[in-house]
C-alpha positions as CSV (number, residue, x, y, z in Angstrom):
1,M,-5.2,-6.8,-24.7
2,R,-7.8,-5.1,-23.2
3,L,-7.5,-3.5,-19.8
4,R,-10.1,-4.5,-17.2
5,P,-12.8,-2.2,-15.9
6,V,-12.6,-0.7,-12.8
7,R,-14.7,1.4,-10.4
8,P,-15.1,4.3,-10.8
9,A,-14.9,4.0,-14.3
10,G,-12.0,5.9,-16.0
11,W,-9.1,7.6,-16.2
12,W,-10.5,10.5,-14.1
13,Y,-10.4,9.2,-11.3
14,D,-6.8,7.7,-11.4
15,G,-6.4,11.6,-12.6
16,L,-7.8,12.9,-9.5
17,L,-5.5,10.9,-6.9
18,L,-2.7,12.4,-8.5
19,A,-3.6,15.6,-8.4
20,A,-4.3,15.1,-4.6
21,L,-1.5,13.8,-3.9
22,V,0.4,16.6,-6.1
23,G,-1.1,19.0,-4.1
24,L,-0.8,17.1,-0.8
25,T,3.2,17.2,-1.7
26,A,3.3,20.7,-2.9
27,A,1.2,22.0,0.3
28,L,3.5,20.4,2.4
29,A,6.1,21.8,0.8
30,A,5.2,25.3,1.2
31,D,5.1,24.5,4.9
32,Q,1.4,24.4,5.2
33,L,-0.7,21.7,7.2
34,F,1.8,21.5,9.9
35,G,-0.7,22.6,12.6
36,L,-3.2,19.8,11.3
37,D,-0.1,17.4,11.7
38,R,1.1,18.5,15.1
39,A,-2.3,18.7,16.3
40,V,-3.1,14.9,15.7
41,A,0.3,14.2,16.6
42,D,0.0,15.7,20.0
43,W,-3.6,14.4,20.8
44,A,-2.0,10.7,19.7
45,E,0.6,11.4,22.7
46,D,-2.0,12.7,25.1
47,H,-4.5,9.8,24.7
48,R,-1.9,6.7,24.1
49,P,-2.2,4.6,27.6
50,T,-0.2,1.1,27.4
51,A,-2.9,-0.8,26.8
52,A,-4.0,0.8,23.9
53,Y,-0.3,1.1,22.2
54,W,0.2,-1.9,22.5
55,V,-3.3,-3.3,20.8
56,A,-2.4,-0.6,18.0
57,R,1.2,-1.6,17.9
58,V,0.0,-5.3,17.3
59,L,-2.5,-4.2,14.6
60,N,-0.1,-2.1,13.0
61,L,1.8,-4.9,11.9
62,L,-0.9,-5.8,9.1
63,G,1.0,-3.3,7.2
64,Q,4.1,-4.9,6.8
65,G,5.4,-5.0,3.3
66,T,7.8,-8.1,3.4
67,P,5.4,-10.4,4.9
68,L,2.5,-9.6,2.9
69,T,4.9,-9.9,-0.6
70,L,6.1,-13.5,0.8
71,I,2.1,-14.0,0.9
72,A,1.1,-12.8,-1.7
73,A,4.2,-14.3,-3.6
74,G,3.3,-17.4,-2.0
75,L,-0.4,-17.5,-3.2
76,G,0.9,-17.2,-6.9
77,V,3.1,-20.1,-6.6
78,L,0.3,-22.2,-5.2
79,V,-2.0,-21.3,-8.1
80,A,0.8,-21.5,-10.7
81,L,1.3,-25.1,-9.4
82,R,-2.6,-25.8,-10.1
83,V,-3.0,-25.1,-12.9
84,R,0.8,-25.5,-14.0
85,S,1.5,-22.2,-15.7
86,V,3.7,-19.2,-14.3
87,R,1.3,-16.6,-15.4
88,P,-0.3,-16.2,-11.8
89,V,3.0,-15.5,-11.0
90,L,2.8,-12.1,-12.9
91,P,0.6,-10.1,-10.6
92,P,3.1,-10.3,-7.5
93,V,6.1,-9.6,-9.2
94,V,4.9,-6.8,-11.3
95,A,3.2,-5.1,-7.9
96,F,6.4,-5.7,-5.9
97,V,8.3,-3.8,-9.1
98,L,5.5,-0.8,-8.9
99,T,5.6,-0.2,-5.3
100,T,9.6,-0.6,-5.1
101,F,10.1,1.7,-7.6
102,T,7.8,4.4,-6.7
103,I,6.8,4.4,-2.3
104,G,10.9,4.4,-1.7
105,P,11.8,6.5,-4.4
106,L,9.1,9.2,-3.3
107,K,10.3,8.8,0.3
108,V,13.7,9.4,-0.5
109,W,13.2,12.2,-2.3
110,T,10.8,13.9,0.1
111,A,13.1,13.5,3.3
112,R,10.6,13.9,6.0
113,P,11.4,13.1,9.5
114,A,8.8,11.1,11.8
115,P,6.7,13.2,14.4
116,S,8.9,10.6,16.8
117,A,12.5,11.9,15.4
118,S,12.0,14.7,18.3
119,I,11.6,11.9,21.2
120,K,14.6,9.5,19.8
121,E,17.5,9.7,17.3
122,P,18.4,12.1,15.6
123,F,16.7,14.0,18.9
124,L,15.3,17.1,16.4
125,P,13.6,20.0,17.5
126,P,9.5,19.5,17.2
127,E,9.5,21.8,15.0
128,Q,12.4,20.6,12.8
129,T,11.0,17.4,12.4
130,L,7.4,18.8,10.2
131,P,9.5,19.7,6.8
132,L,9.9,18.1,3.7
133,F,13.0,17.8,1.9
134,Q,15.7,17.6,4.8
135,E,18.2,16.1,2.8
136,H,20.7,16.6,5.4
137,L,19.6,14.5,7.1
138,P,20.7,10.9,7.2
139,L,18.4,8.4,4.7
140,R,16.9,6.1,7.6
141,F,15.8,9.3,10.1
142,A,14.2,11.2,7.2
143,Q,11.6,8.6,5.4
144,S,8.2,9.2,6.8
145,Y,6.4,10.8,3.7
146,P,4.5,9.4,2.1
147,S,3.6,6.4,4.9
148,G,4.8,3.0,3.1
149,H,2.9,0.7,5.6
150,V,-0.3,2.4,4.3
151,A,0.4,2.1,0.2
152,N,1.7,-1.4,0.7
153,A,-1.1,-2.5,2.7
154,I,-3.8,-1.3,0.1
155,V,-1.6,-2.6,-2.9
156,W,-0.6,-6.2,-1.4
157,Y,-4.3,-7.0,0.3
158,G,-5.4,-5.9,-3.5
159,M,-3.3,-8.6,-4.6
160,I,-3.9,-11.1,-1.5
161,A,-7.7,-10.7,-2.5
162,L,-6.9,-11.6,-6.1
163,L,-4.6,-14.4,-5.7
164,L,-7.3,-16.0,-3.2
165,G,-10.2,-15.6,-5.8
166,A,-7.8,-17.2,-8.7
167,L,-7.1,-20.2,-5.8
168,L,-10.9,-20.8,-5.5
169,R,-11.3,-20.6,-8.9
170,T,-8.9,-23.4,-9.4
171,Y,-11.7,-25.9,-6.9
172,G,-15.0,-24.1,-8.9
173,R,-15.3,-21.7,-6.0
174,E,-15.7,-17.9,-6.3
175,L,-14.7,-15.6,-3.1
176,P,-17.7,-13.7,-1.7
177,P,-17.6,-10.1,-3.0
178,R,-18.1,-9.0,0.6
179,L,-15.4,-11.0,1.7
180,V,-13.0,-9.5,-1.2
181,L,-13.8,-6.0,0.0
182,A,-13.0,-6.9,3.8
183,V,-9.5,-8.2,2.5
184,R,-9.1,-5.3,0.3
185,A,-10.7,-2.3,2.6
186,L,-9.9,-3.4,6.8
187,P,-6.4,-3.7,6.6
188,P,-5.1,-0.7,5.5
189,L,-7.7,1.6,7.2
190,I,-6.3,-0.1,10.4
191,V,-3.1,0.6,9.2
192,L,-3.6,4.0,8.4
193,C,-5.5,4.7,12.2
194,T,-3.0,2.8,13.9
195,T,0.9,4.0,12.4
196,T,-0.6,7.7,13.1
197,Y,-1.7,6.8,16.5
198,L,1.1,5.3,17.6
199,G,3.6,8.6,16.2
200,W,5.2,7.1,13.3
201,H,4.2,8.8,10.6
202,W,2.1,12.2,10.1
203,L,-1.6,12.4,9.4
204,T,-0.2,13.9,6.2
205,D,2.0,10.7,5.4
206,S,-0.5,8.7,5.9
207,V,-3.1,10.2,3.4
208,A,-0.7,10.2,1.0
209,G,0.2,6.8,1.4
210,L,-3.5,6.5,1.2
211,L,-3.8,8.2,-1.9
212,L,-0.6,6.8,-3.4
213,G,-1.7,3.1,-2.5
214,L,-5.6,3.8,-4.3
215,L,-3.8,4.9,-7.7
216,L,-1.2,1.8,-8.1
217,D,-4.2,-0.7,-6.8
218,R,-6.2,1.4,-9.7
219,L,-3.1,0.3,-11.9
220,L,-2.7,-2.8,-11.1
221,R,-6.3,-3.6,-11.5
222,R,-6.5,-2.7,-15.0
223,V,-4.3,-5.5,-16.0
224,P,-5.8,-8.4,-17.8
225,W,-3.6,-10.9,-16.5
226,D,-5.7,-13.8,-18.0
227,D,-4.9,-12.1,-21.2
228,V,-1.0,-11.4,-21.1
229,P,1.0,-13.3,-23.7
230,L,3.3,-15.9,-22.5
231,P,5.9,-17.5,-24.3
232,G,5.0,-20.7,-24.0
233,R,3.0,-23.4,-22.2
234,L,3.7,-26.1,-19.6
235,P,2.8,-29.8,-20.7
236,G,-0.6,-30.3,-19.0
237,S,-1.1,-26.6,-18.0
238,R,-4.7,-25.5,-18.0
239,R,-5.6,-21.8,-19.5
240,T,-8.5,-21.1,-17.4
241,A,-10.0,-17.4,-16.3
242,L,-8.2,-17.5,-13.2
243,F,-8.7,-13.7,-12.7
244,T,-11.8,-12.2,-14.8
245,S,-14.1,-12.9,-12.5
246,A,-12.0,-11.7,-9.2
247,T,-13.6,-8.0,-8.2
């Protein structure tokens, strides 16, 4: 198997994303960038009328991990039934495993409260809501960093675009590149803005989710899904290049 190309090409960009994530985490661990986080959170709180709050809350549903996982899995099953092969189910399964063993453990390890932790349980002093590694807090109160909404949105909308392209390809059609870009880019950007605006995450939580999501997405896009060896083929299955033209 040969890895598929990504843009920007090369592993240097992956290293840059990883270095940025590590650097951001180290800065926060050293009690840096707290002023920026607090300033953005305070501005959002002062500019959050009821109408804007509900619009942002509805738009933030675009980043719900479980529905996105189910949509991607459903698309994979639909394509699998079309071509009588389990191959289309592999991308969402691998994406689920990858996100489960990266996003969640990082949240538990960094143990950071959300901005709202000062106005609802556990009612921390405002200055105590900013630092990382607050292991003394119950787990449900310290899972803010990185933003799972943002990271999941990047990964799962990438999967949805990949599988929609594969589905259309079984009908001899292609997903327009501009639509692929819109599906992959717009929802994560909306989720990043709304989750920060609503005070559910610090700005640096959302940036960390963006960096992690882009890194995971690049790893998944490199996989040559059409060439992954399978133990056997179902009777009547069609061996087609489902993912080769996907962007």
